[in-house]
N, C-alpha and C positions, 0 to 999 in steps of 0.2 A: 504330893497328889500322884495318883496313878494315871496311865495313859487314858483310861476310859472316863476317869473324873474330868480331866481336861478336855476330853471330846465332849462330854456332857455339858460342860461350862460353855464351850464355844458354840455347840448347837443352840442352846438356849439363849446366848448372847444373839446370834444371827437371827433367830427367828423374833426375838423382841425387837431387834434394830428394824428388821424390814416391816413388821408391823407398825413401829412407832412411826417411821417415816411416812408409810402409806396413810395411816390415819391422820397425822399431822397435816398432811397434804389435803385429804378430803375435808377434814375440819376447817381448814383456812378457806378452801374454795367454796364450801357449800353451807356454811353457817354464818352467824353474824357475830361469832365471838371474835375478840380482840385481845392482842398484848399476852398476858401471862396465862390467859385460859386456853389458848390454843395448845401449848406443849403439855399443860397439865391433864387436859382432857385426853391428848393422845397418849400420855403416859399411863393413865388409868384403864383405857381401853385395851392397849397393848399388854399391859401386866395381866389382866384378866383373861384375854384371848389367847395369849402365846402357850404353846405347849411347855410342859414341864419334863426335864430330862434328869435322870438320876442313875448314877453307877452303884449297883448293890453287890456286895459279896455274897454269893450263894455257895451251895455245896459243890456245884459244878465249876466254880470259878466266879470270876466278876462279870457281871453282865450290865448291860444298858438298857434301861426301861423308859418310856414315855407315857405320859398321861397328858390328856388333852380334853377340854370342856366339851368338844363335839364328838368324841368317841367314848363308848362305854368300856369301862375297865381300864386296865394297864396293858400296854403292849410293849412287847420286848424288842428291842431293835438290834439287829445284826447278831 
């Protein structure tokens, strides 16, 4: 794995973790779900909402790109 692929993986993991923990807390606090359904709901929401990062090799070298459901198109990072 290249340096940018590792960075993309860490960015994606960090975003997912932050969203998962936040949604898990909100679901546990404000809904009547119990037990197994709290982390399952948080997992599904975090998976759908978290931005996707990918390192792609182009003619100019390897670049890091991000796609997010709340943004139109793909954005180059750094």
